[in-house]
C-alpha positions as CSV (number, residue, x, y, z in Angstrom):
1,M,0.0,0.0,0.0
2,Q,3.0,2.2,-0.3
3,N,3.2,2.9,3.5
4,F,6.9,2.1,3.7
5,Y,7.7,4.0,6.9
6,E,4.8,2.4,8.7
7,A,5.8,-1.0,7.4
8,L,9.3,-0.4,8.7
9,Q,7.9,0.2,12.2
10,D,5.9,-3.0,12.0
11,F,8.8,-5.1,10.8
12,N,11.0,-3.6,13.6
13,T,8.4,-4.5,16.2
14,A,8.1,-8.0,14.7
15,I,11.8,-8.6,14.6
16,E,12.3,-7.3,18.2
17,S,9.5,-9.3,19.6
18,E,10.2,-12.7,18.2
19,E,12.3,-15.2,20.2
20,E,13.9,-16.8,17.2
21,S,14.9,-14.7,14.2
22,S,12.8,-15.2,11.0
23,A,14.4,-14.8,7.6
24,H,11.1,-13.7,6.2
25,F,10.9,-10.6,8.4
26,F,14.4,-9.6,7.5
27,L,13.6,-10.2,3.8
28,A,10.5,-8.0,4.1
29,R,12.3,-5.2,6.0
30,G,15.2,-5.4,3.5
31,R,12.7,-5.0,0.6
32,T,11.1,-2.1,2.3
33,Y,14.5,-0.4,2.8
34,A,15.2,-1.0,-0.9
35,C,11.9,0.7,-1.9
36,L,13.0,3.7,0.1
37,S,16.4,3.6,-1.6
38,V,18.2,3.0,1.7
39,L,20.3,0.4,0.0
40,T,23.0,-0.2,2.6
41,E,20.4,-1.1,5.2
42,A,18.5,-3.2,2.7
43,M,21.7,-5.2,2.0
44,K,22.3,-5.7,5.7
45,D,18.8,-7.1,6.3
46,L,19.0,-9.2,3.1
47,S,22.3,-10.6,4.2
48,V,20.8,-11.5,7.6
49,A,18.0,-13.2,5.9
50,L,20.4,-15.3,3.9
51,N,22.4,-16.1,7.0
52,L,19.2,-17.5,8.5
53,D,18.0,-19.3,5.4
54,E,20.5,-19.6,2.5
55,T,17.9,-21.2,0.2
56,M,15.8,-18.0,0.1
57,Q,16.1,-17.1,-3.6
58,Q,14.3,-13.7,-3.3
59,A,16.9,-12.4,-0.9
60,Y,19.7,-13.2,-3.4
61,I,17.8,-11.4,-6.1
62,Y,17.1,-8.3,-4.1
63,R,20.5,-8.1,-2.5
64,G,22.1,-8.5,-6.0
65,K,20.0,-5.6,-7.3
66,C,21.0,-3.4,-4.3
67,A,24.6,-4.4,-4.7
68,Y,24.5,-3.5,-8.4
69,L,22.9,-0.1,-7.7
70,I,25.6,0.9,-5.2
71,G,28.3,-0.3,-7.5
72,D,29.3,-3.6,-5.8
73,N,29.5,-5.6,-9.0
74,N,31.3,-8.5,-7.4
75,L,28.6,-9.2,-4.9
76,A,25.9,-8.6,-7.6
77,F,27.6,-11.1,-9.8
78,L,27.8,-13.7,-7.0
79,D,24.1,-13.2,-6.0
80,F,22.9,-13.5,-9.6
């Protein structure tokens, strides 16, 4: 619904309140940061998501796009 700042608050609350970290929450928050063009934070969250679940293909795609946009072609190549 394009309410990215409200979504960030919701994801922050969800991540802080859960006992065990969920890759899906970090993926969602990373995508939200990417939509806001906060690419370094997006890459951090997407990397956390991949550390939690290395089979999460969407996290590789979004992190690769963010890496490409900030000029980190090596990471973008590895992710794609």
